[in-house]
Each structure stands twice: as structure tokens, then as C-alpha cells.
C-alpha positions as CSV (number, residue, x, y, z in Angstrom):
1,M,-11.5,15.6,6.6
2,T,-8.5,13.7,8.0
3,H,-5.5,14.0,5.7
4,P,-4.6,10.6,4.1
5,L,-1.0,10.7,5.5
6,A,-2.4,11.4,9.0
7,Q,-4.7,8.4,8.8
8,A,-1.8,6.2,7.7
9,D,0.3,7.5,10.7
10,Q,-2.6,6.5,13.0
11,V,-2.6,3.0,11.7
12,A,1.2,2.7,12.0
13,A,1.0,4.0,15.6
14,A,-1.7,1.4,16.5
15,E,0.5,-1.4,15.1
16,E,3.5,-0.2,17.0
17,A,1.6,-0.2,20.3
18,A,0.1,-3.7,19.5
19,A,3.6,-5.1,18.9
20,L,4.8,-3.7,22.2
21,W,1.8,-5.1,24.1
22,L,2.5,-8.5,22.4
23,L,6.1,-8.5,23.8
24,R,4.7,-7.7,27.3
25,R,2.3,-10.6,27.0
26,D,5.2,-12.9,26.0
27,D,7.1,-11.7,29.1
28,G,4.3,-13.3,31.2
29,Q,2.2,-10.2,31.8
30,D,-1.5,-10.8,31.8
31,V,-2.0,-7.8,29.5
32,E,-5.6,-8.5,28.7
33,R,-6.4,-7.8,32.4
34,D,-4.3,-4.7,32.4
35,P,-6.7,-1.6,32.5
36,R,-4.2,0.3,30.4
37,F,-4.3,-2.3,27.7
38,V,-8.1,-2.5,27.8
39,A,-8.4,1.3,27.6
40,W,-6.0,1.3,24.6
41,R,-7.5,-1.6,22.7
42,D,-11.1,-0.3,23.2
43,G,-10.2,3.3,22.7
44,A,-10.2,3.2,18.9
45,P,-11.2,0.8,16.1
46,E,-7.7,0.8,14.6
47,N,-6.3,-0.3,18.0
48,A,-8.6,-3.3,18.2
49,R,-7.8,-4.2,14.5
50,A,-4.0,-3.9,15.2
51,W,-4.2,-6.1,18.2
52,A,-6.2,-8.8,16.4
53,H,-3.7,-8.7,13.5
54,A,-0.7,-9.0,15.9
55,A,-2.3,-11.8,17.8
56,A,-3.1,-13.6,14.5
57,I,0.5,-13.4,13.4
58,W,1.6,-14.8,16.8
59,Q,-0.9,-17.6,16.6
60,A,0.3,-18.5,13.1
61,A,3.9,-18.6,14.4
62,G,3.0,-21.3,16.8
63,Q,3.5,-19.1,19.9
64,P,7.2,-19.9,20.2
65,S,8.5,-20.3,23.7
66,S,10.4,-17.4,25.2
67,D,13.2,-19.9,26.2
68,D,13.8,-20.8,22.6
69,P,17.4,-19.5,21.9
70,L,16.4,-18.2,18.4
71,F,13.3,-16.4,19.7
72,A,15.2,-15.0,22.7
73,A,17.9,-13.5,20.4
74,L,15.4,-12.0,18.0
75,R,13.3,-10.6,20.9
76,R,16.4,-9.1,22.4
77,D,17.3,-7.4,19.1
78,A,13.8,-6.0,18.9
79,L,13.9,-4.6,22.4
80,Q,17.4,-3.1,21.8
81,A,16.5,-1.5,18.5
82,R,18.2,1.8,17.7
83,P,16.4,4.8,19.2
84,D,15.9,6.3,15.8
85,R,14.2,3.1,14.5
86,R,10.4,2.9,15.0
87,P,9.7,0.2,17.6
88,F,7.2,-1.7,15.4
89,M,9.7,-2.1,12.6
90,A,12.1,-4.0,14.8
91,V,9.3,-6.0,16.5
92,A,7.7,-6.9,13.2
93,A,11.0,-8.1,11.9
94,A,11.5,-10.3,14.9
95,I,7.9,-11.7,14.8
96,A,8.2,-12.4,11.1
97,A,11.6,-14.0,11.4
98,V,10.4,-16.3,14.2
99,A,7.4,-17.3,12.1
100,I,9.5,-18.0,9.0
101,L,12.4,-19.8,10.6
102,T,10.6,-21.9,13.2
103,V,7.4,-23.0,11.5
104,G,7.9,-22.0,7.8
105,L,5.1,-19.5,7.9
106,A,3.8,-18.7,4.5
107,W,3.6,-15.1,3.2
108,T,-0.2,-15.4,3.1
109,Q,-0.2,-16.0,6.8
110,L,1.8,-12.8,7.4
111,A,-0.9,-10.9,5.5
112,P,-4.1,-12.9,6.0
113,R,-6.3,-10.3,4.4
114,F,-4.6,-10.9,1.1
115,T,-5.1,-13.6,-1.5
116,T,-2.2,-15.1,-3.4
117,A,-1.9,-15.6,-7.2
118,P,0.8,-17.2,-9.3
119,A,3.6,-14.8,-10.1
120,Q,3.7,-13.3,-13.6
121,P,6.5,-14.6,-15.9
122,G,9.7,-12.6,-15.6
123,P,13.2,-12.8,-14.2
124,A,12.3,-11.0,-10.9
125,A,8.9,-12.6,-10.4
126,D,9.6,-16.3,-11.0
127,A,8.9,-18.4,-7.8
128,A,8.5,-15.1,-5.8
129,P,5.6,-14.8,-3.3
130,T,2.8,-12.8,-5.0
131,F,0.2,-10.7,-3.2
132,T,-3.0,-9.5,-4.8
133,V,-5.8,-7.2,-3.7
134,A,-8.9,-7.7,-5.9
135,A,-11.7,-5.2,-6.5
136,G,-12.7,-3.4,-3.3
137,A,-10.9,-1.6,-0.6
138,P,-7.1,-1.0,-0.6
139,D,-5.2,-3.0,2.0
140,S,-1.8,-3.1,3.5
141,F,0.7,-5.4,5.2
142,A,4.1,-5.4,6.8
143,L,7.2,-6.9,5.3
144,P,9.7,-8.8,7.5
145,D,12.1,-5.9,7.6
146,G,9.4,-3.6,8.9
147,S,8.7,-1.8,5.6
148,R,5.0,-1.5,4.7
149,V,3.2,-1.8,1.4
150,T,-0.4,-0.7,0.7
151,L,-2.0,-2.0,-2.4
152,N,-4.8,-0.4,-4.3
153,A,-7.7,-2.3,-5.6
154,N,-6.9,-4.7,-8.5
155,S,-3.2,-4.5,-7.7
156,A,-0.5,-7.1,-7.2
157,I,3.2,-7.3,-6.3
158,A,5.9,-10.1,-6.2
159,V,8.4,-10.0,-3.4
160,D,11.9,-11.4,-3.4
161,Y,13.9,-10.8,-0.2
162,R,17.4,-12.1,0.0
163,A,20.4,-11.7,2.3
164,D,21.8,-8.7,0.3
165,S,18.7,-7.3,-1.4
166,R,15.0,-6.5,-1.0
167,A,13.3,-6.6,-4.4
168,V,9.6,-6.0,-5.3
169,R,8.0,-6.1,-8.7
170,L,4.8,-4.2,-9.3
171,L,2.8,-6.6,-11.5
172,R,-0.3,-4.4,-11.9
173,G,-2.1,-1.6,-10.3
174,Q,-0.8,0.8,-7.6
175,A,1.3,0.4,-4.5
176,Y,2.4,2.8,-1.7
177,F,5.7,1.9,0.0
178,S,7.0,3.0,3.4
179,V,10.5,1.7,3.5
180,V,12.9,1.0,6.3
181,H,16.2,2.2,4.8
182,D,19.2,-0.2,4.9
183,T,22.2,0.5,2.8
184,R,23.4,-3.1,3.2
185,R,20.2,-4.4,1.6
186,P,18.9,-2.0,-1.1
187,F,15.1,-1.9,-1.5
188,T,14.0,-1.7,-5.1
189,V,10.7,-1.7,-7.0
190,A,10.7,-2.9,-10.6
191,A,7.8,-1.6,-12.8
192,R,8.0,-2.3,-16.5
193,T,11.4,-0.9,-17.7
194,R,12.1,1.2,-14.7
195,T,13.6,0.4,-11.3
196,I,12.9,2.6,-8.3
197,T,15.6,2.5,-5.6
198,D,14.8,3.6,-2.1
199,L,17.0,6.3,-0.5
200,G,15.1,6.4,2.8
201,T,11.6,7.2,1.8
202,E,7.9,6.8,1.2
203,F,6.6,6.7,-2.4
204,D,3.7,5.7,-4.6
205,V,4.1,3.7,-7.8
206,R,1.3,3.2,-10.3
207,L,0.8,1.4,-13.6
208,G,-2.0,2.7,-15.8
209,G,-2.2,1.7,-19.4
210,E,1.1,2.6,-21.0
211,T,1.9,5.1,-18.2
212,L,4.1,4.6,-15.1
213,T,4.0,7.2,-12.4
214,V,6.3,7.4,-9.4
215,T,5.3,10.0,-6.7
216,L,7.5,10.9,-3.8
217,A,5.8,11.4,-0.4
218,K,8.9,11.6,1.9
219,G,12.7,11.2,1.6
220,A,14.2,10.5,-1.9
221,V,14.2,7.8,-4.6
222,A,16.3,7.2,-7.7
223,V,14.4,6.0,-10.8
224,S,16.5,4.2,-13.4
225,A,15.8,5.2,-17.0
226,L,16.2,3.3,-20.2
227,P,19.7,2.2,-21.2
228,G,21.9,5.2,-22.1
229,R,19.9,7.6,-20.0
230,N,20.8,8.9,-16.6
231,A,18.7,7.9,-13.5
232,V,16.3,10.5,-12.3
233,R,16.3,11.5,-8.6
234,L,13.2,12.6,-6.8
235,S,14.1,14.4,-3.5
236,A,11.2,16.8,-2.8
237,P,7.8,15.6,-1.5
238,G,5.2,16.0,-4.2
239,Q,7.6,15.3,-7.1
240,Q,6.1,12.9,-9.6
241,L,7.9,11.1,-12.5
242,I,5.9,10.1,-15.5
243,A,7.2,7.4,-17.9
244,E,5.5,6.5,-21.1
245,G,7.1,3.9,-23.3
246,A,10.3,5.1,-25.0
247,R,9.6,8.8,-24.4
248,A,11.8,10.8,-22.1
249,D,10.7,10.8,-18.5
250,T,9.1,13.9,-17.2
251,V,9.0,15.3,-13.6
252,A,6.4,17.6,-12.2
253,R,5.0,18.7,-8.8
254,V,1.6,17.3,-7.8
255,D,-0.8,17.6,-4.8
256,L,-0.1,14.7,-2.5
257,T,-3.6,14.8,-1.1
258,D,-5.0,14.2,-4.5
259,V,-2.5,11.5,-5.5
260,L,-2.7,9.5,-2.2
261,S,-6.5,9.9,-1.5
262,W,-7.0,6.3,-2.8
263,R,-5.5,5.0,0.5
264,T,-8.6,6.2,2.4
265,R,-11.1,5.1,-0.3
266,L,-11.8,8.8,-1.0
267,L,-11.0,9.7,-4.6
268,E,-10.1,13.3,-5.2
269,F,-10.1,14.7,-8.7
270,S,-8.9,18.1,-9.8
271,E,-9.7,19.0,-13.4
272,T,-9.5,15.3,-14.3
273,P,-10.9,14.2,-17.7
274,L,-14.1,12.3,-17.0
275,A,-12.9,9.2,-18.9
276,Q,-10.0,9.0,-16.5
277,A,-12.1,9.6,-13.4
278,V,-14.6,6.9,-14.5
279,A,-11.8,4.4,-15.0
280,E,-10.5,5.1,-11.5
281,V,-13.9,4.8,-9.8
282,N,-14.7,1.6,-11.6
283,R,-11.5,-0.2,-10.4
284,Y,-13.0,-0.4,-6.8
285,G,-15.8,-2.7,-7.9
286,G,-19.6,-2.4,-7.9
287,P,-21.8,-1.9,-11.0
288,T,-19.7,0.1,-13.4
289,A,-20.2,3.6,-14.7
290,R,-19.5,4.0,-18.5
291,I,-19.4,6.9,-20.9
292,V,-21.7,6.3,-23.8
293,D,-21.2,9.7,-25.4
294,P,-17.6,10.5,-26.6
295,A,-18.4,14.2,-26.2
296,A,-18.4,13.7,-22.4
297,A,-15.1,11.9,-22.2
298,S,-12.9,15.0,-21.9
299,L,-15.1,16.9,-19.5
300,P,-12.9,18.1,-16.6
301,V,-14.3,17.1,-13.2
302,S,-13.2,18.0,-9.7
303,G,-14.2,17.0,-6.2
304,Q,-14.0,14.2,-3.7
305,Y,-15.9,11.0,-4.2
306,R,-16.2,7.7,-2.2
307,A,-14.7,4.7,-4.0
308,G,-16.8,1.5,-4.5
309,D,-20.0,3.1,-5.8
310,P,-19.7,4.1,-9.5
311,T,-23.4,4.7,-9.9
312,R,-23.5,7.2,-7.0
313,F,-20.4,8.9,-8.5
314,A,-22.2,9.3,-11.8
315,Q,-25.4,10.6,-10.2
316,S,-23.3,13.2,-8.2
317,L,-21.7,14.4,-11.5
318,A,-25.2,15.0,-13.0
319,E,-26.0,17.4,-10.2
320,V,-23.1,19.8,-11.0
321,Y,-21.9,19.0,-14.6
322,P,-23.6,19.1,-18.0
323,V,-24.2,15.4,-18.2
324,D,-27.2,13.1,-18.2
325,V,-27.1,9.8,-16.3
326,R,-29.2,6.7,-17.0
327,T,-29.3,3.8,-14.5
328,R,-29.0,0.4,-16.3
329,R,-30.7,-2.8,-15.3
330,D,-27.5,-4.2,-13.8
331,G,-27.4,-1.2,-11.4
332,G,-24.6,0.6,-13.3
333,A,-24.8,4.0,-14.9
334,D,-24.4,5.4,-18.4
335,I,-23.1,8.9,-18.8
336,A,-23.8,11.2,-21.8
337,A,-23.2,14.9,-22.5
338,R,-26.3,17.0,-21.8
């Protein structure tokens, strides 16, 4: 099985290459007749998707002329990006800036696979662009600064970028952030009463019931606590902060493969209470599984399951755990202790 983080790196590499081919095309090169381009594009599905996505962004931006002074300056900045900055981050920022400044490109055009919804009431969300992923597969998009956000099913964020700040509010669900660090423009994520501040990092934030979890994958983050309490710093990959209401925050070590498996639509459970596992499986859509016998709710389950098919998940459980599964007329499954 490919590690979730490795798959994410493959996607990022494809987008970086697509952005560079896009710049070559803008230079006047007939890249689509270039055997190297054809071999790259047709060599892997993620390459073809990345090229289609990059071309769509360019099309939405009105294909600005290379002699446009604004575009030329942005393009020059992208090509002269610092060696320690990933090429796609600079290119994405240039493309996004051209789109926004020259034709007023909407956020939904920068992420065409997403639907928009009105922002939830709140001081940080009012009038801010809101992105939503409904039931189904997780999806991701690039922000103008080159940072990336992947949203889980049934998740939404509001984004508020300004000259001196980059603020995101997690409205519901779960999001994974890969942030381009910039001390001049802090990147923060607000979730309920906590604010997570990037210190050069990748991290996962999830809202579930009354619980907020922040999991560090790379780098470091600072999580602000309730008034009167010190902020908590996560600096080791696999550290996870759990916040529940007015209780003191707790920090523990977790398995990143388990926590981040949702990004590949493979759900991995390790001694997870059945009720929690069922809730996680159901969020991806399809006829739901449900527990009809309270005695089964706390049964610990482990293993890897594909998201988007709760009934198959329930039937798989019946093969190894002491539960009975009955298929309903709507195609869902009822689970009871055996």
C-alpha cells in the first residue's frame, strides 16, 4: 500500500511539473508537440489531471498576454523564486495573482472541483470565500500563496487573505494544510475557540462533535488555548492536541498513517469503538450503516476499509467480529451484536 503522505507528494510533484510546462507554453514553446511533454503527461494519471487543472486555471484567467507588464513581473518573480521554495508554489501564486488582478477570477474558478456555500456567521467568516466538499471523495486546491488545503467529505472552510495575514476558519469537518511559511503574513486556522498558527508546517485539523483535534505531520504549530492559559506548541510529527470544551487540552502521540488515511479514501482503524468507526464511514456517502444494538457500539475494531461503501464495511466486520449484519431495503446495513 502506498503511504498517504507519499501519494500526496506525487500529486504535488505533478502540479509542480504542470506549472513549469505551462510557463514554457507561455514562452511560445509548442509543448504539446514536445515528446518530453507527451511522455510526462501520458505517463501517469496524476500528470494528466495536473495538466488539465493548470490549463483550466489559465483559461479562466483569460490567457493574459506575456507582454502585459503585470503578468511579466509576476512571471519573472515566479521564475526567480528562491531555490529553497518549491517551484509550483511561486508559479501558483503568479497564476492566481494574474487571474484575480486582471479578470477578477472567483475563488470557485481557482478550485473548480469545489462548490461554494454562504459563509457561516462569525467575525472571521463574514463575506469570506467559503469552500465546501460534500459527501464523497476528499478533494484539494491551491491557495494563491502556494499553500494547499485538502478537505475531507462534508467539510468546509472560509478563507480571508489580506496584505498582512492569511486566515482560514474551519467551519465543519476536517482539513489538511500544507503551508508556505511567511513570517510577514502569518497563516492561522481558527476552529471553535482555538487558533492554530503555522510555524512552517503541515497539519490536520478536525471538528467532531464537541472535540477538536490538531495533528502535526511536519514542522511545528502553536495552538492558542482558552483565555488565561498558555498556547500549546506541537513540534514533533505525530503529536496530536485534543480540545474538548472547557477542559484542559491534552497532547498525545498518534500514528500518522491512521490519522491521515482519509486523504486516500482508505480508512484505517486501530482498536476504534465501532460507533466511531461507523460514523466515520458514513460521512463519505452511500447507504448508511447503523448500529441497532447498543451492545455493539463499544466493540473495538481494527483494519483498513475503503470509504464510500458503508454496507461493504459492515459486511466485512461480520466476517471477523461477533456482529450480525442485516441489509435494509434502502441498501444500507444494520449492525447488532452476535
